[in-house]
C-alpha angles and dihedrals in degrees: 000000000000124000097259090051091049091052092048092046092048091051093049092049093044092052093044091050098043098044095064090046092064091050103039108019109109095018092055091049093050091048090053091051093223137090112277120258113247124221118235119258141038095303093054113162130190103252133145109211128187095191121125118295093205130050112188134176086270091059128240134280112329089344096090121161106260094027116144119254091212093052094046090048093048090051093051097251097122119075101180140355134208116189115220130181130286096038093301123137122187117210143177129235124238140210116027087348094058109127091011105083133041110195133202123204124191117197089348097307128107110252102161139032115187138175140186093194136086118249118061103079132187118260087261092053102258119144145174109281096042123117122246087247089059090051090051089052091051099044105027110175093357092076141032142197111250141174131221121253092262090053093230101106134051129205142167112240128199118184120211106179108297092342133075144207108217124191111191129191128268117251095229109022137036120269137033118344100163134030119195137171136194144096114337088229088067110022100038093037092053091050094048099040106017123237117329094246 
Protein backbone atom coordinates (compact mmCIF):
# COMPACT_ATOMS: atom_id res chain seq x y z
CA UNK A 1 0.00 0.00 0.00
CA UNK A 2 1.53 3.31 -0.98
CA UNK A 3 1.72 6.33 1.33
CA UNK A 4 -1.31 8.28 -0.17
CA UNK A 5 -3.47 5.16 0.20
CA UNK A 6 -2.33 4.72 3.81
CA UNK A 7 -3.24 8.32 4.60
CA UNK A 8 -6.66 7.98 2.96
CA UNK A 9 -7.33 4.68 4.72
CA UNK A 10 -6.24 6.10 8.09
CA UNK A 11 -8.55 9.09 7.62
CA UNK A 12 -11.51 6.90 6.64
CA UNK A 13 -11.00 4.60 9.62
CA UNK A 14 -10.45 7.48 12.03
CA UNK A 15 -13.66 9.20 10.94
CA UNK A 16 -15.63 5.94 11.00
CA UNK A 17 -14.35 5.13 14.47
CA UNK A 18 -14.70 8.59 16.03
CA UNK A 19 -18.14 9.46 14.68
CA UNK A 20 -19.95 6.67 16.59
CA UNK A 21 -18.06 7.62 19.78
CA UNK A 22 -19.68 11.04 19.90
CA UNK A 23 -23.12 9.52 19.45
CA UNK A 24 -22.92 6.39 21.58
CA UNK A 25 -19.98 6.82 23.99
CA UNK A 26 -21.36 7.31 27.53
CA UNK A 27 -24.81 5.91 26.74
CA UNK A 28 -23.34 2.67 25.43
CA UNK A 29 -21.17 2.35 28.52
CA UNK A 30 -24.11 2.90 30.88
CA UNK A 31 -26.23 0.32 29.01
CA UNK A 32 -23.46 -2.23 29.36
CA UNK A 33 -23.26 -1.59 33.11
CA UNK A 34 -19.48 -1.60 33.08
CA UNK A 35 -16.72 0.89 32.62
CA UNK A 36 -15.98 1.54 28.95
CA UNK A 37 -12.99 -0.08 27.32
CA UNK A 38 -10.35 2.44 26.30
CA UNK A 39 -8.43 2.30 23.06
CA UNK A 40 -4.63 2.31 23.20
CA UNK A 41 -2.75 5.51 22.42
CA UNK A 42 -2.96 9.27 22.91
CA UNK A 43 -6.38 9.62 21.24
CA UNK A 44 -7.97 6.98 23.48
CA UNK A 45 -11.75 7.18 23.50
CA UNK A 46 -14.28 5.46 25.70
CA UNK A 47 -15.87 2.91 23.39
CA UNK A 48 -17.17 -0.58 23.92
CA UNK A 49 -16.71 -2.56 20.71
CA UNK A 50 -17.95 -6.03 19.93
CA UNK A 51 -15.91 -6.38 16.75
CA UNK A 52 -13.54 -9.31 16.27
CA UNK A 53 -10.59 -9.56 18.57
CA UNK A 54 -8.52 -11.55 16.06
CA UNK A 55 -7.77 -10.86 12.37
CA UNK A 56 -5.98 -13.77 10.70
CA UNK A 57 -4.85 -14.47 7.13
CA UNK A 58 -8.27 -16.09 6.66
CA UNK A 59 -10.02 -12.81 7.57
CA UNK A 60 -12.43 -12.17 10.45
CA UNK A 61 -16.11 -12.86 10.97
CA UNK A 62 -18.04 -12.74 7.69
CA UNK A 63 -15.08 -10.97 6.07
CA UNK A 64 -13.29 -14.11 4.91
CA UNK A 65 -10.67 -13.98 2.18
CA UNK A 66 -12.39 -15.11 -1.01
CA UNK A 67 -15.87 -13.96 0.10
CA UNK A 68 -18.12 -12.52 -2.60
CA UNK A 69 -18.71 -8.75 -2.70
CA UNK A 70 -22.22 -9.28 -4.04
CA UNK A 71 -23.13 -11.73 -1.25
CA UNK A 72 -21.69 -9.50 1.50
CA UNK A 73 -23.54 -6.51 0.02
CA UNK A 74 -26.84 -8.41 -0.24
CA UNK A 75 -26.52 -9.47 3.41
CA UNK A 76 -25.89 -5.89 4.60
CA UNK A 77 -22.20 -6.32 5.45
CA UNK A 78 -20.88 -3.59 3.13
CA UNK A 79 -21.33 0.05 4.15
CA UNK A 80 -19.68 1.80 1.22
CA UNK A 81 -17.73 1.01 -1.94
CA UNK A 82 -15.12 2.89 -3.95
CA UNK A 83 -14.20 1.39 -7.31
CA UNK A 84 -10.49 1.52 -8.16
CA UNK A 85 -8.64 0.34 -11.24
CA UNK A 86 -7.76 -3.15 -12.36
CA UNK A 87 -11.00 -4.75 -11.18
CA UNK A 88 -10.42 -3.68 -7.54
CA UNK A 89 -13.17 -2.27 -5.34
CA UNK A 90 -12.46 -0.89 -1.86
CA UNK A 91 -15.26 -1.20 0.69
CA UNK A 92 -16.14 -0.55 4.31
CA UNK A 93 -17.47 -2.97 6.88
CA UNK A 94 -20.78 -2.49 8.74
CA UNK A 95 -22.39 -3.30 12.07
CA UNK A 96 -20.01 -3.72 14.99
CA UNK A 97 -17.18 -3.76 12.42
CA UNK A 98 -18.07 -0.34 10.97
CA UNK A 99 -14.99 1.85 10.99
CA UNK A 100 -12.79 -1.14 11.85
CA UNK A 101 -12.10 -2.83 8.51
CA UNK A 102 -11.31 -1.50 5.07
CA UNK A 103 -11.78 -4.25 2.50
CA UNK A 104 -10.42 -4.78 -1.01
CA UNK A 105 -12.14 -6.96 -3.58
CA UNK A 106 -10.57 -8.00 -6.88
CA UNK A 107 -12.92 -9.32 -9.54
CA UNK A 108 -15.68 -9.55 -6.91
CA UNK A 109 -13.72 -11.59 -4.33
CA UNK A 110 -12.26 -10.39 -1.01
CA UNK A 111 -8.46 -10.20 -1.27
CA UNK A 112 -7.57 -7.89 1.63
CA UNK A 113 -8.84 -7.02 5.08
CA UNK A 114 -7.08 -4.10 6.76
CA UNK A 115 -7.43 -2.09 9.94
CA UNK A 116 -5.95 0.96 11.62
CA UNK A 117 -7.50 0.08 15.00
CA UNK A 118 -6.54 -2.07 17.97
CA UNK A 119 -8.13 -4.52 18.50
CA UNK A 120 -8.20 -6.61 16.41
CA UNK A 121 -4.88 -8.37 16.89
CA UNK A 122 -3.13 -11.04 14.88
CA UNK A 123 -3.33 -14.65 16.13
CA UNK A 124 0.16 -14.09 17.61
CA UNK A 125 -0.99 -10.95 19.47
CA UNK A 126 0.39 -8.14 17.27
CA UNK A 127 -1.68 -4.96 16.86
CA UNK A 128 -1.69 -1.48 15.43
CA UNK A 129 0.25 0.84 17.72
CA UNK A 130 3.09 -1.57 18.43
CA UNK A 131 6.67 -0.85 17.44
CA UNK A 132 8.48 -2.93 14.84
CA UNK A 133 10.76 -4.13 17.69
CA UNK A 134 7.70 -5.47 19.52
CA UNK A 135 6.65 -7.33 16.35
CA UNK A 136 10.14 -8.83 16.09
CA UNK A 137 9.85 -10.04 19.71
CA UNK A 138 6.46 -11.64 18.95
CA UNK A 139 7.29 -13.27 15.60
CA UNK A 140 11.03 -13.92 15.75
CA UNK A 141 12.15 -15.81 12.66
CA UNK A 142 8.58 -16.11 11.30
CA UNK A 143 8.57 -12.47 10.19
CA UNK A 144 10.93 -9.80 8.93
CA UNK A 145 11.24 -6.07 8.46
CA UNK A 146 11.14 -5.16 4.78
CA UNK A 147 11.06 -2.11 2.50
CA UNK A 148 9.08 -1.43 -0.65
CA UNK A 149 10.78 -1.43 -4.06
CA UNK A 150 11.07 2.38 -4.07
CA UNK A 151 12.79 2.26 -0.67
CA UNK A 152 10.49 4.88 0.84
CA UNK A 153 8.28 2.72 3.07
CA UNK A 154 8.97 0.10 5.72
CA UNK A 155 6.77 -2.75 6.91
CA UNK A 156 6.88 -5.93 8.93
CA UNK A 157 5.92 -9.00 6.87
CA UNK A 158 4.78 -12.41 8.13
CA UNK A 159 4.18 -15.18 5.59
CA UNK A 160 1.57 -17.85 6.28
CA UNK A 161 1.56 -20.14 3.25
CA UNK A 162 0.48 -18.10 0.22
CA UNK A 163 -0.99 -15.37 2.45
CA UNK A 164 0.60 -12.63 4.52
CA UNK A 165 0.14 -10.43 7.55
CA UNK A 166 1.57 -7.00 6.73
CA UNK A 167 2.13 -4.28 9.33
CA UNK A 168 2.90 -0.94 7.70
CA UNK A 169 4.15 2.26 9.29
CA UNK A 170 2.13 5.14 10.65
CA UNK A 171 2.22 8.39 8.64
CA UNK A 172 3.00 10.65 11.64
CA UNK A 173 4.54 8.52 14.41
CA UNK A 174 6.90 5.54 14.66
CA UNK A 175 5.49 2.02 14.67
CA UNK A 176 2.56 0.19 13.14
CA UNK A 177 -0.27 2.29 11.73
CA UNK A 178 -2.02 -0.29 9.56
CA UNK A 179 -2.42 -4.08 9.76
CA UNK A 180 -3.64 -5.98 6.70
CA UNK A 181 -4.02 -9.59 5.64
CA UNK A 182 -4.62 -11.44 2.39
CA UNK A 183 -2.90 -13.26 -0.45
CA UNK A 184 0.75 -12.26 -0.92
CA UNK A 185 0.01 -11.81 -4.62
CA UNK A 186 -2.21 -8.86 -3.71
CA UNK A 187 -1.21 -7.49 -0.28
CA UNK A 188 2.55 -7.87 -0.48
CA UNK A 189 2.68 -6.94 -4.17
CA UNK A 190 0.75 -3.70 -3.56
CA UNK A 191 3.11 -2.77 -0.73
CA UNK A 192 6.24 -3.52 -2.72
CA UNK A 193 5.19 -2.10 -6.09
CA UNK A 194 2.21 0.16 -5.41
CA UNK A 195 -1.17 -0.30 -7.04
CA UNK A 196 -1.20 -1.75 -10.55
CA UNK A 197 -2.53 1.45 -12.15
